[in-house]
C-alpha positions as CSV (number, residue, x, y, z in Angstrom):
1,M,-101.3,-129.9,-175.1
2,L,-103.8,-128.2,-172.9
3,K,-103.2,-126.4,-169.6
4,T,-104.3,-128.5,-166.6
5,I,-105.3,-131.4,-168.7
6,D,-103.3,-134.6,-168.1
7,P,-101.5,-135.4,-171.3
8,L,-102.7,-139.0,-171.1
9,L,-106.2,-137.7,-171.8
10,N,-106.2,-137.6,-175.6
11,G,-109.1,-136.3,-177.7
12,Q,-110.8,-139.7,-178.0
13,L,-110.7,-140.3,-174.3
14,L,-111.8,-136.7,-173.5
15,A,-114.8,-137.1,-175.8
16,L,-115.8,-140.4,-174.2
17,L,-115.6,-139.0,-170.7
18,D,-117.6,-136.0,-171.8
19,E,-120.3,-138.1,-173.4
20,M,-120.8,-140.3,-170.3
21,G,-123.8,-139.6,-168.1
22,H,-124.5,-140.1,-164.5
23,G,-124.3,-143.8,-163.7
24,D,-122.4,-144.8,-166.8
25,E,-119.3,-146.9,-166.1
26,I,-115.9,-147.0,-167.6
27,V,-113.2,-149.6,-167.2
28,I,-109.5,-149.2,-167.1
29,A,-108.1,-152.6,-168.1
30,D,-104.7,-154.2,-168.0
31,A,-102.9,-155.6,-171.0
32,N,-104.1,-159.1,-170.4
33,F,-107.8,-158.3,-170.1
34,P,-109.9,-159.2,-173.2
35,S,-110.8,-155.6,-173.8
36,A,-111.6,-155.7,-177.5
37,S,-114.1,-158.6,-177.1
38,N,-115.8,-157.0,-174.1
39,A,-115.9,-153.3,-174.9
40,R,-118.7,-151.4,-176.5
41,R,-116.2,-148.6,-177.1
42,L,-112.5,-149.1,-176.8
43,V,-109.6,-146.7,-176.3
44,D,-106.2,-148.3,-176.7
45,M,-103.4,-146.7,-174.5
46,P,-100.6,-149.3,-174.7
47,G,-97.8,-147.1,-173.4
48,T,-99.5,-146.4,-170.1
49,T,-100.0,-148.0,-166.7
50,A,-103.4,-148.5,-165.1
51,P,-102.5,-146.3,-162.1
52,A,-101.4,-143.4,-164.4
53,L,-104.6,-143.7,-166.4
54,L,-106.7,-143.9,-163.2
55,D,-105.1,-140.6,-161.9
56,A,-105.7,-138.9,-165.3
57,V,-109.3,-140.0,-165.6
58,L,-110.1,-139.1,-161.9
59,S,-108.7,-135.6,-162.5
60,L,-111.9,-135.0,-164.6
61,L,-114.4,-137.7,-163.8
62,P,-116.6,-137.3,-160.7
63,L,-117.4,-140.6,-158.9
64,D,-121.0,-141.4,-158.1
65,D,-122.0,-140.5,-154.6
66,F,-125.5,-141.9,-155.0
67,V,-124.2,-145.5,-154.6
68,E,-122.3,-147.1,-151.8
69,S,-119.4,-148.2,-154.0
70,P,-118.7,-146.3,-157.2
71,V,-115.5,-148.2,-157.9
72,A,-114.9,-152.0,-158.3
73,V,-112.0,-154.3,-158.8
74,M,-111.7,-158.0,-159.3
75,V,-111.4,-160.4,-156.3
76,A,-107.6,-161.1,-156.5
77,P,-104.8,-162.9,-154.7
78,P,-103.2,-161.1,-151.8
79,E,-100.1,-160.0,-153.8
80,T,-102.4,-157.6,-155.6
81,R,-103.0,-155.6,-152.4
82,P,-100.3,-153.0,-153.1
83,L,-101.9,-152.2,-156.5
84,Y,-105.4,-152.0,-155.0
85,D,-104.1,-149.8,-152.1
86,G,-102.8,-147.4,-154.7
87,Y,-106.1,-147.3,-156.4
88,Q,-107.7,-146.6,-153.0
89,A,-105.4,-143.7,-152.4
90,S,-106.0,-142.3,-155.9
91,A,-109.8,-142.4,-155.5
92,D,-109.8,-140.9,-152.0
93,S,-107.4,-138.1,-153.1
94,A,-109.4,-137.3,-156.3
95,E,-112.7,-137.1,-154.4
96,G,-111.5,-135.7,-151.1
97,R,-113.3,-138.4,-149.2
98,K,-113.1,-142.1,-148.5
99,I,-114.3,-144.1,-151.5
100,V,-115.7,-147.6,-151.1
101,I,-114.0,-149.9,-153.6
102,S,-115.9,-153.2,-154.0
103,E,-114.0,-156.4,-154.8
104,I,-116.3,-158.4,-157.0
105,P,-116.0,-161.9,-158.5
106,I,-114.2,-162.1,-161.9
107,P,-117.4,-163.2,-163.8
108,D,-119.3,-160.2,-162.4
109,F,-116.5,-157.8,-163.4
110,Y,-116.6,-159.2,-166.9
111,A,-120.4,-158.8,-167.0
112,R,-120.3,-155.2,-165.9
113,T,-117.5,-154.5,-168.4
114,A,-119.6,-155.8,-171.2
115,K,-122.3,-153.2,-170.2
116,A,-119.8,-150.4,-169.5
117,F,-119.9,-147.2,-171.6
118,A,-116.2,-147.8,-172.6
119,V,-113.0,-149.6,-171.8
120,I,-109.6,-148.0,-171.7
121,R,-106.9,-150.7,-172.5
122,S,-103.7,-149.8,-170.8
123,G,-100.3,-151.4,-171.2
124,E,-100.3,-152.5,-167.6
125,R,-98.7,-155.9,-167.2
126,R,-99.5,-156.6,-163.6
127,L,-102.3,-159.1,-163.2
128,Y,-105.7,-158.0,-161.9
129,A,-105.0,-154.4,-162.6
130,N,-108.5,-153.8,-163.9
131,I,-110.7,-151.1,-162.3
132,L,-114.3,-150.0,-163.0
133,L,-115.5,-146.4,-162.3
134,R,-119.1,-145.2,-162.1
135,K,-119.6,-141.6,-163.1
136,G,-121.2,-139.2,-160.7
137,V,-122.7,-135.7,-161.2
138,I,-121.2,-132.2,-161.1
139,Y,-123.1,-130.1,-158.6
140,P,-123.9,-126.4,-159.4
């Protein structure tokens, strides 16, 4: 265990977050998402939820402020709204500003996932719980 580091951030995940550069994207996927067939690099975290992983990742990963929307989710049915509202609150809190979260068509989400730096597969069982984050920069 390390001080101030969320215990969900294991060595493999910390290394990936560190290796990412400005503009690289990472996906937190639910348990139903075809992560293994779409990931260039895969971190498997089956005992976790997507919101818990999002909070852990956002505790270290800056979101890109050079683009209008550094976060994306899938276009989903209305019952997904509470989950997405939670994602919004997490992103806003982590960045200390209002973050624009794009809702993109499922095929576009899959295409971006295939190009993403990495995918973190959670044990999240709620449908449409996938979220894509674009890494920003650390200012001096």
